[in-house]
C-alpha positions as CSV (number, residue, x, y, z in Angstrom):
1,M,-172.3,40.7,-28.4
2,R,-172.9,43.8,-30.6
3,D,-175.4,43.8,-33.4
4,L,-173.1,45.5,-35.9
5,Q,-174.6,47.1,-39.1
6,G,-173.5,47.8,-42.6
7,P,-169.9,47.5,-43.7
8,L,-168.7,46.8,-40.2
9,R,-170.9,43.8,-39.9
10,A,-169.7,42.5,-43.3
11,L,-166.1,43.1,-42.2
12,C,-166.4,41.2,-38.9
13,W,-168.4,38.3,-40.4
14,S,-165.8,38.0,-43.2
15,W,-163.0,38.2,-40.7
16,A,-164.4,35.4,-38.6
17,A,-165.2,33.2,-41.6
18,A,-161.8,33.6,-43.1
19,A,-160.0,32.9,-39.9
20,A,-162.1,29.8,-39.3
21,A,-161.6,28.6,-42.9
22,V,-157.8,28.8,-42.5
23,H,-158.1,26.7,-39.4
24,L,-160.1,24.1,-41.3
25,Y,-157.5,24.1,-44.1
26,F,-154.7,23.5,-41.7
27,G,-156.7,20.7,-40.1
28,G,-156.8,18.8,-43.3
29,T,-153.3,19.6,-44.7
30,G,-151.2,20.0,-41.6
31,F,-150.5,22.8,-39.1
32,P,-147.5,25.2,-39.2
33,E,-144.9,25.2,-36.4
34,P,-146.6,25.2,-33.0
35,I,-145.6,28.8,-32.0
36,Q,-146.6,30.1,-35.5
37,M,-150.0,28.4,-35.2
38,R,-150.6,29.7,-31.7
39,G,-149.6,33.2,-32.6
40,F,-151.8,33.2,-35.7
41,H,-154.8,31.8,-33.6
42,L,-154.6,34.7,-31.1
43,L,-153.8,37.3,-33.8
44,V,-157.0,36.6,-35.7
45,F,-159.3,36.2,-32.8
46,T,-158.2,38.5,-29.9
47,P,-158.6,41.8,-31.8
48,L,-162.0,40.7,-33.2
49,L,-163.4,40.5,-29.6
50,F,-162.9,44.2,-29.1
51,L,-165.1,45.0,-32.1
52,L,-167.8,42.5,-31.2
53,Y,-168.1,43.0,-27.5
54,P,-168.8,46.4,-25.8
55,A,-166.7,47.6,-22.9
56,T,-169.6,48.4,-20.7
57,K,-173.4,48.3,-20.8
58,R,-173.4,52.0,-21.8
59,S,-171.1,51.4,-24.8
60,P,-172.6,51.6,-28.3
61,M,-174.2,48.3,-29.3
62,H,-174.2,48.8,-33.1
63,R,-170.6,50.0,-33.6
64,P,-167.2,49.9,-31.9
65,T,-165.8,53.1,-30.5
66,V,-162.4,54.6,-31.4
67,L,-161.1,53.2,-28.2
68,D,-162.3,49.7,-29.1
69,C,-160.3,50.0,-32.3
70,V,-157.2,51.1,-30.4
71,W,-157.6,48.0,-28.1
72,A,-158.0,45.8,-31.2
73,V,-154.8,47.1,-32.8
74,A,-152.9,46.8,-29.5
75,A,-154.2,43.2,-29.0
76,G,-152.9,42.2,-32.4
77,V,-149.4,43.7,-32.2
78,P,-147.7,41.2,-29.8
79,H,-149.1,38.1,-31.6
80,A,-148.0,39.5,-35.0
81,W,-144.5,40.0,-33.6
82,V,-144.4,36.4,-32.4
83,M,-145.6,35.2,-35.8
84,W,-142.9,37.3,-37.6
85,N,-140.2,36.2,-35.2
86,W,-141.4,32.6,-34.6
87,M,-138.0,31.0,-35.2
88,A,-136.2,33.2,-32.7
89,V,-139.0,32.5,-30.2
90,A,-138.9,28.8,-30.8
91,D,-135.1,28.6,-30.5
92,R,-134.7,30.8,-27.4
93,M,-133.8,29.2,-24.0
94,E,-136.5,30.0,-21.6
95,Y,-135.4,31.9,-18.5
96,V,-131.8,31.8,-19.8
97,D,-131.7,33.9,-22.9
98,E,-132.2,37.6,-22.4
99,F,-135.8,38.8,-22.1
100,T,-135.4,42.1,-23.9
101,P,-137.1,45.4,-23.2
102,T,-139.0,45.0,-26.5
103,M,-140.3,41.6,-25.3
104,M,-141.2,43.1,-21.9
105,V,-143.3,45.8,-23.6
106,L,-145.0,43.4,-26.0
107,G,-145.6,40.8,-23.3
108,T,-147.2,43.4,-21.0
109,I,-149.5,44.6,-23.8
110,A,-150.4,41.0,-24.6
111,I,-151.4,40.3,-21.0
112,I,-153.4,43.5,-20.5
113,T,-155.3,43.1,-23.7
114,L,-156.0,39.5,-23.0
115,L,-157.4,40.4,-19.6
116,E,-159.7,43.0,-21.1
117,A,-160.8,40.6,-23.8
118,I,-161.7,37.9,-21.2
119,R,-163.5,40.5,-19.1
120,R,-165.6,41.6,-22.1
121,A,-166.3,38.4,-23.9
122,V,-166.0,35.6,-21.4
123,E,-166.3,36.1,-17.7
124,P,-165.0,38.9,-15.4
125,G,-164.3,36.2,-12.8
126,L,-161.8,34.5,-15.0
127,A,-160.1,37.8,-15.7
128,I,-159.9,38.4,-12.0
129,M,-158.4,35.0,-11.4
130,V,-155.7,35.6,-14.0
131,A,-154.9,38.9,-12.5
132,I,-154.7,37.4,-9.0
133,S,-152.3,34.6,-10.2
134,L,-150.0,37.3,-11.7
135,A,-150.2,39.4,-8.5
136,Y,-149.4,36.3,-6.5
137,M,-146.2,35.9,-8.4
138,Q,-145.3,39.5,-7.6
139,W,-146.2,39.5,-3.9
140,G,-146.5,35.8,-3.0
141,W,-143.2,36.1,-1.0
142,L,-145.1,38.2,1.6
143,V,-147.7,35.4,2.2
144,P,-146.8,33.3,5.3
145,G,-146.9,29.6,5.7
146,V,-147.3,26.9,3.0
147,L,-148.5,29.5,0.5
148,N,-145.2,31.4,0.6
149,A,-143.5,31.7,-2.8
150,R,-140.1,32.9,-3.9
151,P,-139.8,36.5,-5.2
152,F,-140.2,37.0,-9.0
153,S,-139.0,40.0,-10.9
154,P,-141.4,41.7,-13.3
155,E,-139.4,40.3,-16.3
156,E,-139.8,36.7,-14.9
157,I,-143.5,37.2,-14.4
158,V,-144.2,38.5,-17.9
159,E,-141.9,35.9,-19.5
160,S,-143.6,33.0,-17.7
161,A,-147.0,34.3,-18.6
162,W,-146.3,35.1,-22.2
163,L,-143.2,33.6,-23.8
164,V,-142.6,30.1,-22.3
165,P,-144.5,28.0,-24.8
166,T,-143.2,24.7,-23.5
167,A,-144.6,25.1,-20.0
168,G,-147.8,27.2,-20.2
169,G,-148.8,30.8,-20.5
170,V,-150.4,32.5,-23.5
171,Y,-148.6,30.3,-26.1
172,G,-148.5,27.1,-24.0
173,P,-149.8,23.6,-24.9
174,L,-153.3,24.6,-24.0
175,T,-153.4,27.2,-26.7
176,G,-151.9,24.6,-28.9
177,I,-154.7,22.2,-28.5
178,V,-157.5,24.9,-28.9
179,S,-155.9,26.3,-32.0
180,T,-155.7,22.9,-33.7
181,I,-158.0,20.0,-32.7
182,I,-160.7,22.0,-30.9
183,A,-160.9,24.6,-33.6
184,V,-161.6,22.0,-36.3
185,F,-164.2,20.3,-34.1
186,I,-165.9,23.6,-33.6
187,L,-166.1,24.0,-37.3
188,F,-167.6,20.5,-37.6
189,G,-170.3,21.5,-35.1
190,A,-171.0,24.7,-37.0
191,F,-171.5,22.8,-40.2
192,L,-173.8,20.4,-38.4
193,Q,-176.0,23.3,-37.4
194,H,-176.2,24.9,-40.7
195,S,-176.8,21.8,-42.7
196,G,-180.1,21.0,-41.0
197,T,-178.8,18.5,-38.5
198,G,-180.3,20.7,-35.7
199,R,-183.7,20.2,-37.3
200,L,-183.0,16.4,-37.5
201,F,-182.2,16.3,-33.8
202,S,-185.2,18.4,-32.8
203,N,-187.6,16.4,-34.9
204,F,-186.1,13.1,-33.7
205,G,-186.5,14.1,-30.0
206,A,-190.1,15.1,-30.5
207,A,-190.9,12.0,-32.5
208,V,-189.3,9.7,-29.9
209,A,-190.5,11.3,-26.7
210,G,-193.2,13.8,-27.5
211,R,-196.2,11.4,-27.4
212,Y,-195.5,10.3,-23.7
213,S,-196.4,12.0,-20.4
214,G,-194.3,15.0,-19.9
215,G,-193.4,14.9,-23.6
216,P,-192.0,18.5,-23.9
217,A,-189.5,17.9,-21.1
218,K,-188.4,14.6,-22.6
219,V,-188.0,16.3,-25.9
220,A,-185.8,18.9,-24.2
221,V,-183.6,16.2,-22.7
222,V,-183.1,14.3,-25.9
223,T,-182.7,17.4,-28.1
224,S,-180.2,19.1,-25.8
225,G,-178.1,16.0,-25.5
226,L,-177.9,15.8,-29.3
227,F,-177.3,19.5,-29.7
228,G,-174.4,19.2,-27.4
229,T,-172.4,17.5,-30.1
230,M,-172.7,20.6,-32.2
231,S,-172.2,23.6,-29.9
232,G,-169.8,22.4,-27.2
233,S,-171.3,25.1,-24.8
234,S,-173.9,24.5,-22.2
235,V,-175.1,28.1,-22.4
236,S,-175.4,27.9,-26.2
237,N,-177.4,24.7,-25.8
238,V,-179.8,26.4,-23.4
239,I,-180.3,29.3,-25.7
240,T,-180.7,27.2,-28.8
241,T,-183.0,24.5,-27.6
242,G,-184.5,26.2,-24.5
243,S,-186.1,29.0,-26.5
244,M,-188.3,26.3,-27.9
245,T,-188.6,23.7,-25.2
246,I,-188.9,25.9,-22.0
247,P,-192.1,27.8,-23.1
248,L,-193.6,24.5,-24.3
249,M,-192.9,22.8,-21.0
250,I,-194.5,25.8,-19.1
251,R,-197.6,25.6,-21.3
252,T,-198.1,21.9,-20.6
253,G,-198.0,22.4,-16.8
254,Y,-194.3,22.5,-15.6
255,R,-193.5,25.3,-13.2
256,P,-191.0,27.8,-14.8
257,V,-188.2,26.9,-12.3
258,A,-188.7,23.2,-13.1
259,A,-188.7,23.9,-16.9
260,G,-185.5,25.9,-16.6
261,G,-183.9,23.3,-14.4
262,I,-184.7,20.5,-16.8
263,E,-183.3,22.4,-19.8
264,S,-180.2,23.5,-18.1
265,A,-179.4,20.1,-16.7
266,A,-179.9,18.5,-20.1
267,S,-177.9,21.2,-21.9
268,V,-175.0,20.8,-19.5
269,G,-175.1,17.1,-20.2
270,G,-174.5,17.8,-23.9
271,L,-170.8,18.4,-23.1
272,L,-170.6,14.9,-21.6
273,M,-172.1,13.1,-24.6
274,P,-169.7,11.5,-27.1
275,P,-168.6,11.7,-29.9
276,V,-168.0,15.4,-29.6
277,M,-167.7,16.3,-25.9
278,G,-166.8,19.7,-24.4
279,A,-163.5,21.4,-25.2
280,A,-162.1,20.3,-21.9
281,A,-162.2,16.7,-23.1
282,F,-159.8,17.6,-25.9
283,V,-157.6,19.3,-23.4
284,M,-157.7,16.1,-21.3
285,A,-156.4,14.2,-24.3
286,E,-153.5,16.6,-24.6
287,I,-152.7,16.6,-20.9
288,T,-152.9,12.8,-20.4
289,N,-151.6,11.7,-23.9
290,I,-154.6,9.4,-24.0
291,P,-156.2,9.2,-27.5
292,Y,-159.5,11.1,-27.7
293,G,-161.1,8.0,-29.1
294,Q,-160.3,6.1,-25.9
295,I,-161.7,8.9,-23.8
296,I,-165.1,8.9,-25.6
297,V,-165.3,5.1,-25.3
298,A,-164.7,5.4,-21.5
299,A,-167.2,8.2,-21.2
300,A,-170.0,6.6,-23.2
301,I,-171.9,4.7,-20.5
302,G,-171.5,7.6,-18.0
303,A,-173.2,10.0,-20.5
304,V,-176.0,7.6,-21.1
305,L,-176.6,7.2,-17.4
306,Y,-176.7,11.0,-17.0
307,F,-179.5,11.4,-19.5
308,F,-181.2,8.3,-18.2
309,A,-181.4,9.9,-14.8
310,I,-182.9,13.2,-16.2
311,L,-185.4,11.3,-18.3
312,A,-186.4,9.2,-15.2
313,A,-186.8,12.3,-13.1
314,V,-188.9,14.0,-15.8
315,H,-191.0,10.9,-16.2
316,F,-191.8,10.5,-12.5
317,E,-192.5,14.2,-12.0
318,A,-194.8,14.2,-15.1
319,R,-196.7,11.2,-13.8
320,R,-197.1,12.7,-10.4
321,M,-198.4,16.0,-11.8
322,G,-200.6,14.3,-14.5
323,L,-199.0,16.2,-17.3
324,A,-200.1,15.6,-20.9
325,P,-197.9,14.7,-23.9
326,M,-197.2,17.2,-26.6
327,P,-200.1,18.0,-28.9
328,M,-200.1,15.5,-31.8
329,K,-200.1,18.3,-34.3
330,E,-196.7,19.4,-33.0
331,I,-195.1,15.9,-33.2
332,P,-193.4,15.5,-36.5
333,A,-194.1,12.4,-38.6
334,W,-191.3,9.8,-38.9
335,R,-191.1,10.6,-42.6
336,E,-190.2,14.1,-41.7
337,V,-187.4,12.8,-39.4
338,L,-186.2,10.4,-42.0
339,A,-186.0,13.1,-44.6
340,D,-182.9,14.4,-42.8
341,A,-181.5,11.0,-41.7
342,H,-178.6,11.1,-44.1
343,L,-177.1,13.9,-42.1
344,V,-176.1,11.3,-39.5
345,L,-173.5,9.9,-41.9
346,P,-170.8,12.6,-41.2
347,I,-171.1,11.8,-37.5
348,I,-170.5,8.1,-38.3
349,V,-167.5,9.2,-40.5
350,L,-166.1,11.1,-37.5
351,V,-166.5,8.2,-35.0
352,W,-165.1,5.7,-37.5
353,L,-162.0,7.8,-38.2
354,M,-161.5,8.4,-34.4
355,M,-161.8,4.7,-33.7
356,E,-159.2,4.0,-36.5
357,R,-156.9,6.3,-34.5
358,W,-156.7,9.0,-37.1
359,S,-155.7,12.4,-35.6
360,G,-158.7,14.3,-34.2
361,N,-158.2,17.3,-36.4
362,F,-158.0,15.2,-39.6
363,A,-161.1,13.2,-38.5
364,A,-163.0,16.4,-37.9
365,F,-161.8,17.8,-41.2
366,C,-163.0,14.8,-43.2
367,A,-166.3,14.8,-41.3
368,T,-166.8,18.4,-42.1
369,A,-166.0,17.9,-45.8
370,S,-168.3,14.9,-45.9
371,M,-171.1,17.0,-44.3
372,V,-171.0,19.4,-47.2
373,A,-171.0,16.6,-49.7
374,I,-173.7,14.5,-48.0
375,A,-176.0,17.5,-47.5
376,L,-176.1,17.8,-51.3
377,L,-178.2,14.5,-51.4
378,R,-181.4,16.4,-50.7
379,A,-182.5,19.9,-51.7
380,R,-183.8,20.7,-48.2
381,T,-180.3,20.1,-46.7
382,R,-178.1,21.4,-49.5
383,M,-175.6,24.0,-48.3
384,G,-175.2,26.9,-50.8
385,P,-172.4,29.5,-50.6
386,V,-174.4,31.6,-48.1
387,A,-174.9,28.7,-45.7
388,I,-171.3,27.7,-45.9
389,F,-170.2,31.3,-45.2
390,R,-172.5,31.5,-42.2
391,A,-171.1,28.2,-40.9
392,F,-167.6,29.5,-41.1
393,A,-168.5,32.8,-39.5
394,H,-170.4,31.2,-36.6
395,A,-167.4,28.9,-36.0
396,G,-165.1,31.9,-35.9
397,F,-167.4,33.7,-33.4
398,T,-167.3,30.6,-31.2
399,M,-163.5,30.2,-31.5
400,A,-162.7,33.8,-30.5
401,P,-163.9,33.8,-26.9
402,L,-162.5,30.3,-26.4
403,A,-159.1,31.4,-27.6
404,V,-158.7,34.0,-24.9
405,T,-160.3,31.7,-22.3
406,I,-157.7,29.1,-22.9
407,A,-154.9,31.6,-23.0
408,G,-156.0,33.0,-19.7
409,A,-156.1,29.5,-18.2
410,G,-152.6,29.0,-19.5
411,I,-151.4,32.0,-17.5
412,V,-153.0,30.7,-14.4
413,V,-151.4,27.2,-14.8
414,S,-148.1,28.8,-15.5
415,A,-148.3,30.9,-12.3
416,L,-149.4,27.9,-10.3
417,T,-146.5,25.9,-11.6
418,A,-143.8,28.6,-11.3
419,T,-144.8,29.4,-7.7
420,G,-145.2,25.9,-6.6
421,M,-148.9,26.6,-5.8
422,V,-149.9,23.4,-7.5
423,V,-148.0,21.4,-4.9
424,A,-149.1,23.7,-2.1
425,F,-152.8,23.4,-2.9
426,G,-152.6,19.7,-3.5
427,G,-150.9,19.3,-0.2
428,I,-153.6,21.3,1.6
429,I,-156.3,19.2,0.1
430,K,-154.4,16.0,0.9
431,Q,-153.8,17.1,4.5
432,L,-157.5,18.0,5.0
433,S,-158.5,14.6,3.7
434,G,-156.4,12.9,6.3
435,G,-155.3,10.4,3.7
436,H,-158.9,9.2,3.0
437,L,-159.6,8.9,-0.7
438,A,-163.4,9.5,-0.4
439,L,-162.8,12.7,1.6
440,L,-160.1,13.8,-0.9
441,L,-162.5,13.3,-3.8
442,T,-165.3,15.2,-2.0
443,L,-163.0,18.1,-1.3
444,L,-161.7,18.1,-4.9
445,A,-165.3,18.0,-6.2
446,L,-166.1,21.0,-4.0
447,T,-163.0,22.8,-5.3
448,V,-164.1,22.3,-8.9
449,L,-167.6,23.4,-8.2
450,V,-166.3,26.6,-6.5
451,L,-164.0,27.3,-9.4
452,G,-167.0,26.8,-11.8
453,M,-168.8,29.7,-10.1
454,G,-166.5,32.3,-11.8
455,V,-164.6,30.4,-14.4
456,P,-165.8,28.6,-17.5
457,T,-165.7,24.8,-17.7
458,T,-162.4,24.3,-19.5
459,P,-160.2,26.5,-17.3
460,A,-161.9,25.1,-14.2
461,Y,-161.1,21.6,-15.3
462,I,-157.5,22.6,-16.2
463,I,-156.8,24.3,-12.9
464,A,-158.5,21.6,-10.7
465,A,-156.7,18.8,-12.6
466,A,-153.4,20.4,-12.0
467,I,-154.1,20.7,-8.3
468,G,-156.0,17.5,-7.5
469,V,-155.2,14.7,-10.0
470,P,-151.8,13.9,-8.6
471,Q,-153.3,13.6,-5.1
472,V,-156.1,11.3,-6.4
473,L,-153.5,9.1,-8.1
474,E,-151.4,8.9,-5.0
475,L,-154.3,8.0,-2.6
476,G,-156.0,5.8,-5.2
477,Q,-153.1,3.5,-5.7
478,A,-154.8,0.7,-3.6
479,L,-157.8,0.8,-6.0
480,G,-155.6,1.0,-9.1
481,V,-156.9,4.5,-10.0
482,D,-155.3,5.6,-13.3
483,P,-155.0,9.1,-14.9
484,L,-158.1,8.7,-17.1
485,Q,-160.3,7.9,-14.1
486,A,-159.0,10.8,-12.2
487,H,-159.3,13.2,-15.1
488,L,-162.9,12.1,-15.9
489,F,-163.8,12.7,-12.3
490,V,-162.6,16.3,-12.4
491,F,-164.1,16.8,-15.9
492,Y,-167.6,15.8,-14.8
493,F,-167.6,18.2,-11.9
494,A,-166.2,21.0,-14.1
495,V,-169.1,20.5,-16.5
496,I,-171.9,20.2,-14.0
497,A,-170.6,23.4,-12.2
498,D,-172.5,25.3,-14.9
499,A,-175.8,24.0,-13.4
500,T,-174.8,24.1,-9.8
501,P,-175.8,27.0,-7.5
502,P,-175.1,29.6,-6.3
503,V,-173.5,30.8,-9.7
504,A,-174.6,28.6,-12.6
505,A,-174.3,30.1,-16.1
506,A,-176.5,27.5,-17.9
507,A,-179.2,27.6,-15.2
508,F,-179.2,31.4,-15.2
509,A,-179.6,31.5,-19.0
510,A,-182.5,29.0,-18.7
511,A,-184.0,31.1,-15.9
512,A,-184.0,34.2,-18.1
513,I,-186.0,32.3,-20.8
514,A,-188.4,30.9,-18.2
515,K,-188.7,34.2,-16.3
516,A,-188.0,32.3,-13.1
517,S,-185.7,32.7,-10.1
518,P,-182.1,32.0,-11.2
519,L,-181.2,30.4,-7.8
520,L,-184.2,28.2,-7.7
521,T,-183.7,27.2,-11.3
522,A,-180.1,26.2,-10.5
523,L,-181.3,24.1,-7.5
524,H,-183.7,22.3,-9.8
525,A,-181.0,21.8,-12.4
526,S,-178.8,20.2,-9.7
527,R,-181.7,17.8,-8.7
528,Y,-182.3,16.8,-12.3
529,G,-178.6,16.4,-13.0
530,I,-177.9,14.3,-9.9
531,A,-176.2,11.7,-12.1
532,G,-173.3,14.0,-12.7
533,F,-172.4,13.5,-9.0
534,T,-172.9,9.8,-8.9
535,V,-171.2,9.0,-12.2
536,G,-168.3,11.2,-11.3
537,F,-167.6,9.1,-8.2
538,A,-168.3,5.9,-10.1
539,F,-165.4,6.6,-12.5
540,I,-163.2,6.0,-9.4
541,Y,-165.0,3.3,-7.6
542,D,-166.9,1.5,-10.4
543,P,-164.6,1.5,-13.4
544,G,-166.9,-1.0,-15.1
545,I,-168.9,2.0,-16.4
546,M,-165.8,2.9,-18.4
547,L,-166.2,-0.4,-20.4
548,R,-163.3,-2.0,-18.4
549,G,-163.1,-5.5,-17.3
550,S,-165.4,-8.5,-18.1
551,L,-168.9,-8.2,-19.4
552,A,-170.1,-9.2,-16.0
553,A,-168.2,-6.4,-14.3
554,I,-169.4,-3.8,-16.8
555,S,-173.0,-5.0,-16.4
556,L,-172.8,-5.0,-12.6
557,A,-171.3,-1.5,-12.4
558,T,-173.9,-0.2,-14.9
559,A,-176.8,-1.9,-13.1
560,I,-175.8,-0.4,-9.8
561,Q,-176.0,3.1,-11.3
562,V,-179.3,2.4,-13.0
563,V,-180.9,1.1,-9.8
564,A,-179.4,3.9,-7.7
565,L,-180.5,6.7,-10.1
566,T,-184.0,5.2,-10.4
567,L,-184.3,5.2,-6.6
568,I,-182.9,8.7,-6.1
569,T,-185.0,10.3,-8.9
570,A,-188.2,8.5,-7.7
571,G,-187.6,9.6,-4.1
572,F,-187.0,13.2,-5.2
573,A,-190.0,13.3,-7.4
574,G,-192.3,11.6,-5.0
575,F,-193.6,9.1,-7.5
576,L,-192.8,5.5,-8.6
577,L,-195.8,3.7,-9.9
578,A,-198.1,5.9,-7.8
579,P,-197.5,8.9,-5.5
580,L,-195.1,8.3,-2.6
581,G,-195.5,9.3,1.0
582,T,-192.8,11.1,2.9
583,A,-191.5,7.9,4.6
584,L,-191.2,6.0,1.2
585,R,-189.6,9.0,-0.4
586,V,-186.9,9.1,2.3
587,L,-186.5,5.3,2.0
588,L,-186.0,5.3,-1.7
589,A,-183.7,8.3,-1.8
590,S,-181.6,6.9,1.1
591,A,-181.4,3.5,-0.6
592,G,-180.3,5.1,-3.9
593,L,-177.6,7.2,-2.3
594,T,-176.4,4.1,-0.5
595,A,-176.2,2.2,-3.7
596,A,-174.4,5.0,-5.5
597,F,-172.0,6.1,-2.7
598,G,-171.8,3.1,-0.3
599,H,-168.5,1.9,-1.6
600,M,-167.6,0.4,1.8
601,L,-170.2,-2.4,0.8
602,T,-169.5,-5.0,-1.9
603,D,-170.9,-4.2,-5.4
604,T,-173.3,-7.2,-5.2
605,T,-174.6,-6.0,-1.8
606,R,-175.2,-2.5,-3.1
607,L,-177.1,-3.8,-6.1
608,L,-179.2,-6.3,-4.2
609,V,-180.2,-3.9,-1.4
610,G,-181.2,-1.2,-3.9
611,A,-183.0,-3.6,-6.3
612,C,-184.9,-5.3,-3.5
613,I,-186.1,-2.0,-2.0
614,L,-187.1,-0.7,-5.5
615,A,-188.9,-4.0,-6.3
616,A,-190.7,-4.1,-2.9
617,V,-192.0,-0.6,-3.2
618,A,-193.0,-1.1,-6.8
619,A,-194.8,-4.4,-5.9
620,V,-196.7,-2.8,-3.1
621,Q,-197.9,0.1,-5.3
622,W,-198.8,-2.3,-8.1
623,A,-200.8,-4.5,-5.8
624,A,-202.5,-1.5,-4.4
625,A,-203.4,-0.3,-7.8
626,R,-204.8,-3.7,-8.7
627,T,-207.0,-4.0,-5.6
628,A,-208.3,-0.4,-5.7
629,P,-210.9,-1.1,-8.5
630,A,-212.0,-4.3,-6.8
631,R,-212.7,-2.4,-3.5
632,Q,-214.6,0.3,-5.4
633,G,-216.7,-2.4,-7.0
634,E,-217.5,-3.9,-3.6
635,E,-218.5,-0.5,-2.2
636,R,-220.9,0.0,-5.0
């Protein structure tokens, strides 16, 4: 992003702050008509991106060019037209009423400027995917076999991508959810950061974990998980917390690739942690019509297991390497932590309102308002006009790239639906699986991870869910798989794709801070984040981790995951109570993988086998440690 100076900086910051403030106002008082709100959302954020992000590396970094200003004006015109003519757009019969030449010109401009905004501000891979989906509508009739599509006229292509708000495209339901609920939650996260809650989370993590072996790494895990409730972006989490934790980990003995891997795995997990999960979770609520409060309840144990596994891996590796805790002078006293403890109250307000089934946008509005009020209780957290302005502006800067990301994903979904590609891809995956649910899930997981190489988390989730969820529900009927299980499965793999090689945005950001190999950092991130893979499959096969069923069923499902993850992380680290030889490492890792993925066995068998092997190895090492001093005494 450009580092603008002078009046231009003031203009863009004021622009972003005002746009975000309007979204917060609507979140508390009610939103305009859907097409109006979606048009306004893209009108205020798409042009801003051309002023904030340069076209190339050689473009000026302190000011936009004249061409950037032309792009910005062009980007705003189609959305301004939609806002002005919202009644006509809302009342028109899609694919029946005439798609006029004016609409054709404006739609083409909207699509081109959207592609350029995505290329600059988000990810060139997503822009390429959107362009390919439109090209497929134009020339898909030339493709042989199951991927063949009917011919589409240019007018049909532009209309479906731009002006069919009920089905998808630029103004579809996905833009609706990001312009309403997600926007207000982003504002809540921004106010959390600027009120001092970030300091609270950082101090809390250091106070809880800093005094133990491998303390800096454990602080990184705890802090990144807490920061995830504020930023909603794994890369932002890495940059925010990693700039502090990665150098500290390296100074205390971690290799740079390991330090980067730990931070990126933990930062990715921030999107899995309730109560404020990644943007894709809100999209899930919209797609499935499942209340967001129900989603965060179902995801709670899975998120805890994810961070348990990272902490276990960090602990075993720290013990094996003999790493020291954080220096005591760098560990804050508990009175320092408690000085900011009142800032937890807005999060409690948010969770309570969500559990009482208030709308997500109103719950986030009330929590944001309560944050400003509660911060007044202490001078150190009090938010003055400047802090409030900065919170609004940073929220706007976060919303802008997400706005075009979701609009681009809407175009892809519209193209997949119109061409029948959703059915075709789903059929291909189903055919390759041979009707076996486990193989279907594996193929779908690989599909999501591949999508995640060039596409951000939310569109990767949206596209994969459209393709694979119907197939999972069909083959999972015997197990009683329901939409929430299937969507959480896809969601988990879309999130961990940011830390999975060969292209892993969060891991690459961590590698830049650690000055380490990006690919090796991503490999380490995948190792530390192994729970993302096991928990994803557990949503399908062990629904007890979604707090379903009896207390015994929930406890059994959770215990299986705890034992499996302990075995896997100990085997990978080469340490349990003492260093492990190669044979024991293979035994523990194999037992853990069997407990996690051996769904052909009964749940009780998986737990007993894993627990017995874990207990046996631990007992042998404990006994060896007890007898070693005695032998040394005899030798003397």
